[in-house]
N, C-alpha and C positions, 0 to 999 in steps of 0.2 A: 770684462768677464769673458773667458774663452767660450767660443761657440755662440756668442751673442751677435745678432744681426738686426739691422733695421728693416723691419718688414715693409715699410712704406717708401724706402728709398727708390727701389725699382719703379714703383708705381708713380712716384713723383717725376721720374725722368721720362716715363712713357706717356704721361698725360698730354703734353703738347704735341708729341708725334701722333698719338692716336686721334687727337682732335683734328689735326690737319688732314688725316686720312678720311675721317668722317665727313668733313666739309667737302673734300674732293669727290667722295662717293655721291654725296647729295647733289653736287653740281653736275657730275657726269650723268647721274640718273635723270636729272631734270632735262638736260640737253637731249638725252636718248629718247625721252618720252615726248619731246616737244613737237615733232612732226605730226603726232596724232592728236595733239591738244587742240588744234584748230579744226578738227573734223566736224564739229557740231554744225556750223553753217558758214557759208562763204560771205565775206563782207561785201558791201556794195562798192562799185568802182569809184575811184577818185575823179570827180568831174573836172575836166581840163578846159572846158569852154572853147574859146577860139584858139587857145594855145595848142589844141589838138591838130591844127592844120600845119604845124611847124615840125620839121625834123630837127632843126637847129635854131635855138633862140638864146641870145645873150643880153646882158645888161649894159656892157661897155663896148666890147669888140668881138668880132668873129675873125679868126686868123687861120689860114689854111696853107699847108705845104704839100706839094705833090698832087697826084691825080685822084683827089678825093671825089667821090660820087655821093651826092646828097639827093635823096628822093623825098620830096616834100618841100614846103616853104622854108626859107632861111631868113631870119630877122634879127634885128638888134634895136634896143630901146632901153633907156633914153639915149645911150650912145649911138654913134652913126657909122663907125668904121667897120668895113667888111673888106678883107684882103685875101688874095690867093684864088680868086675865081675870075678868070682862069688862072692856072691850069685846072683848078677844081671845077666840077660840073654840078649845077643845081637843076634838078628836074622838078621845077616848081618856080615860085616867085621869091625874089629877094626883097625884103622890106627893111629898109634902113631908116630908123628914126621917123617912121610915118605913123599914121593913126592906127593902122592895122597892127603894127608891131607894138605900139603902146597898149592897145586893148589886149593883145596876147599876153603882155607882161602883167597886166591887171588880173587877168584870169589865172595866170601862173601863180601869182601870189595867193589867190584864193584857194587854189588847189593845194599849194604847199601847206597852208594853214590847216586845211581839212585833213590832210594826211597826218600832220603832226599831232592832231587832236584825237586821232583814232585810238580807242582802247586796245591795249596789247593783249593778244591771245596767249602768247608764249614768248619766252626769252631764248634766243639762240646764241651759240658760241660765236666768238668774233670771226673766226675763219669758217665761213659757210661751206667751203670745199671739203671740210673734214667731217661733216655730219654723217655721210655714208649712206643715208636713206633718203628717199624722196620726201620733199616737204609738201604738206597738204595746204590747201587754201587757208588764208588767215592773215592776221596782223602780227608782225614779229618785231621785236626790239633787240638791240645788241647788248650783250652782257657787259661789254667794256665801253660802250658808247661809240664804237666804230665797227665797220664790217670790212671783211677781206674775203677774197676768193682765190685760193691757190690751186685748186684742182677743179672738180666739177660739182656744180650745184644743180640738182634735179628738182623741178617743180611739177607736181602731179595734180592735175585738175580733177582726177577721179571720175572722168566721164562727163563733167560739166564744162561745156565750152565757155560759160560765163563766169567761171571761178576766178576769184580775185586774190592776188598776193600783194601784200604791202610790207615793205621792210623799212624800218625807221632807225636812223643812226644819229646820234647827237653831234658827231663831228664828221669823219671822213668815210669814204668808200674807195677801196683800193683793190684792183684785181691784178693778179700776177700774169706774167706772160703765158700765153697759150692756155689760159684758164677758159672754162666754158660754163655756160648756163644752158641747161637742156629742158625742154618742155615735153611732158608726156600727159596721157590721159585726157587729151582734148584741150589742154591749156593754150591760151593765146597771149602773145607778147603785149597786146594792147591792154591787158588786164594785170600787168606786173608793174608795180610802182616802187621807186626807191626815193625816199625822203631823206636827203643828206643835209646835215646841219652846217657843213662848211663846204668842202670841195670833194670832187670825185675824180679819180685817175684810173684809166683803163689801160692795162699792160699791153705790151707789144704782141701782136698776133692773137690777141684774145677774142673770144666770141661772146658777146654780151646781149642780154635780152631784157627789155623793159624800158620804162620811162624814168629818166633821172630828173628829179626835181631838186636842184642844188641851190642852197642859199647864196653861195659865192660863185665858184667857177667849176669848169669841167675841162679836163685835159684828156684827149683821145690820142694815144701814141700811135706809132706806125703800124699800119696793116690791121687795124681793128675792124671788126664787123659788129655793127649795132643794129639789132632789130627792135626798134623802139624810137626814143627821142632823147636828145641831150638839151635840157632846158635849164639855163642858169639865170637866177634872178638879178644879182647885183654885179657879177664879174664877167669874165671873158670865157669864150669857148674856143679851144685850140684844137686843130685837126691836122693829120699828117697821113696822106695817102690812105684814107679810110673809106669804108662803105657804110653809110648811115641811111637806113630806110625807115620812113615813118610807118609805124605799124597801124593796121586798120583791122578792127574786129569784124570777122565774117559772121553772118547770121546763118547758122546751119539750117537745112531744110527741116520743116516741122513734120514729124511722123504722126500719123494717126494712131490712136490707141483703142483697145477694146478692154472693157472691164467686165468680168464675170463674177458671180457671187454664188457660193454654195454654203450649205449648212450641214453640220455634223448630224443633225436629227434625221435627215433623209436617209442616212445609212443605218438607221436603227440604233444609233448610239444613245445611251442614257446619260444623265448628268447635265451640266451646263450646255446650252446651245452655243456652239463655236461657229462663227461665221468667217469664211475665207474669201477675200476679194483678190482676184488674180488679174493683173494688168499686163497686157502684151502690146508690143509696138510693131507697126507695119514694117519697119526696117530691121527688125530682129534685135534691136537694142533692149537690154533689160532695163525697164523703167525705174527711175528713182522718184522720190517725192512722197506725198501723203494722200490718204484716202479718208473721206468723211463717210461714216455710216449713219443712216437715218432710218427711223421707223415712221413711215408716212412723211410728214414734214418736220418731225422732231429729230434734232441732231442727237445722236447717241455718243459720238466721240470721233476724234481724229487719230488715225494710226499710220505710222510711217511704213513704207514698203521695205521688206527685207531684201536680201541679196538675190532672192528668186523672183522678185517682183510681186510679192504677196503681202497683204495686210491681214493679219489674223487677230480676232478679238471676240470676246464674249461680254454680254451686258446684263448683269444681275438686276438692273433697274427696269428691265422690260416687264410689262404687266402680263398676267396670265391671259391667254386667249389667242386670237389670231393677229399676227404682226405682218406688216408690209415693209420689208427691209430692202434698202438700196445701198449701193456703194458708189461713191463719186470720186474718181481720181482727179486731183486738182491740176495735174499737168506739171511739166518741168521744162527747162530750156530744150527746145527742139522736139518736145513731146506735147501733143494736144491733150486736153482734158477729155474725159469720157465718164459715162455713168452706166451702171449695170441695169438690166431689167429688174422689175420688182420681184422679189422672192417672197411668196406668201408662206408663212411658217406658223403652225400651231405651237403654242408654248405652254408649259406648265408654270408653276409659281417661280418667281425670281429668275426669269429668263432661262428656264431649264427645258429640256426636251420633254414632250408629253409622254406619260406612261400609257402604253397600250393596254386596253381593257379586253380581256379574252373571255367570251361567254362560253361556259361549259355546256355542252349538249348532253342530254340524257342518253346513256348507253342502252341500246336495244339489243338484248341477247337473241341472236339468231340461231335457230337449230341448224345443225350440220346437215348437209345433203342426205347422208344415209339415214339419219333420224327422221327427217321429213318424209323420205321415201317409205320407210317402215310404217310411219303413222298413216300415210295415205293408203298403204296396202291393207292395214288393219281396218280402216274405215270402209274400204271397198268390200272386203270379205264379210264384215258384219252386215253390210247392206244386202249383199247377195244371200246371206244365210236367212235374213228376215224374209226376203222375197221368196226363197225356196220353201220356207215353212208355210207361207200363205198359199202357195201354189199346190203344195202336196196334200192339201185337205181333200178328202174323198168327194167325188161328185156323184150325186144320186140322180139316176134317170128313172123316174117313177111311172112315166107313161109307157104304154105298150109300144113296142118298136115294130114298125111295119117292115116285114122282110121283103127284100127286093133282090134283084140280081146284084151280084157283087160289083161294086163301083170300081174297085181296083183290087183284084185278088192278090196282087203281089204287095202292093204298098199299104193296104189297110186290112190285113189279115190278123186276127187274134185267135189264139188257141185257148179254148176253155178246158175245164177239167174233164169234159167228156171226149176230148181229143177230136173235135170236128171243127171244120172251118166255119167261121162266121164273119159276116161283114155287117156290123151294126150301124144303124143310122143314129146320128146324134151330133151335137156341136160342143166341142170344148177346145179351148185355145184357138178360137176362130177357125177351126177346121171342121168340115162336114164329113162324117163317116156314115157308112151304110151297113146294114145287116143283110145277109143272104137269106134269112128266114125270119119269120115272125116269132117274137117271144112275148109271153105275158108275165115274165118275171122282171124283177128290178135288177138293173145292171149297175154294178159298182165298178167303176174304173179308177184305178190308181196310177197316176203318171208321176214318174220321178223326174223332176226338172233338172236341167243342166244350167251351168252358168251362162251369162250372156255371151261370153266369148265363144263358148262351145256351141251355143245355138246358132251363131253366125256361120259356123263351118258347114259348107255344102248346102246351106239353105238358100233358096231363091228369094231375093228381096223384091217385094212389091209394095210400093207406097211407103217405104221405110220400115216395113215389118217382114219377118221371116215367113216364108211359105215352104213347108217341107216336113210334113208330119208323117209321111209314108215310111215304110220299113227301110227303104233305101236311104232315107235321110237320117243322119246322125244327130239331128237337132234334139230329139227326145228319146228317151228310153221308156218303152211301154212294157207293162207287165200284163200277164194274161187276164182276160175278162172273166170276172166271177159272176155266174148267173145265180142270182139269189131269188128263191121263191118267197112269196109273202110270208112274213113272220121271221124273216132273216135266215131261212134255211136254204141250202143249195138245192 
């Protein structure tokens, strides 16, 4: 039928091709992620025993050509043949079929078995020189059962001088000419191990790092530099104008550390109490490792330090009340342990910051200054008005007044209705006055008082009271004396 086509034909042809691509992508993705797969923890080193004293150890023979320099012991067992020294130089002791070499072979076998039994952290591509990124500490196996290095392989200890790298291959290890292995991040050659299932061959002019534990043989071609060991269990080790140096792990100086502890509650934050332990090292290194938090002697948990050297955590299981929190840094290679001072922290329920209770004070309404001043003035005026009313009451002098000479014609003169001068004797307001003549009539004197402030003007103070009733004194205003006859008439 025209226009008819098989809808599944193209799909049928594509399926194998697509499957191949998917497999390749998965494989590449696995390899790309591999260097990070072993970041969790560094494995322990492979114990070499007495084999660690040897730079070169063979099972049958050791053969050298040219001016090879070996630093460390050279041995063979159970074989006994060692040739090419001189011209080769051994900076150490040559052990040929003696007890020392035999014990070293026994220890090498144990080390090989240990490395072969290590669980694999990740699988790497055959050619380690093509990875392109540094490899972290860990245990690695070959995807094809063999390892090769055609370029550069970088091993990164990530600041841990005790970091361990173990590479396991079922058959061979072959490095290309001029290939290199580089150590960074504090990595040490003594902690790099190559467990080889058959034979290892190092290319001309290559630079190699690590301890080769080969089941059969090791061939080191011309001009190779090895920082590590060439240890063969059953076969020969062949050298040609090479430099082989037994690697020795160095112990870095131990730095002292200081651990401080803070709480989010001290800054007024609400919610869960967050504790931050900060660890600093005397040498300036940012510490790695773990911190244990405790409340008194009770462990609350273990927290790893972050990239800033801090361990941050909160603990909902903390009881309400007062807690005594400490943070203990467990230490790390080259870093001593330390513990923070006790942090006393009041806590709410479930490890939360306590809620501050604010007591409200009663508000006291204060009068403004002008209102208070007005009130005080009104009280003063009312008081003075009352005093003035009492003082203004008439004072009757009913007894006859003896006329005398004027005591003070100027200061104590009163003008009566008959327009003649009098100086009457009497006492009022604690003042003595005199009359210039004798009267048998009742004298009514009305005095208009002034305020206290006015009385103080011009008055002479004696004993705390005013003296100044005379005409020249403005302390009082006097009105004329009214001479009243008996019966109330003038």
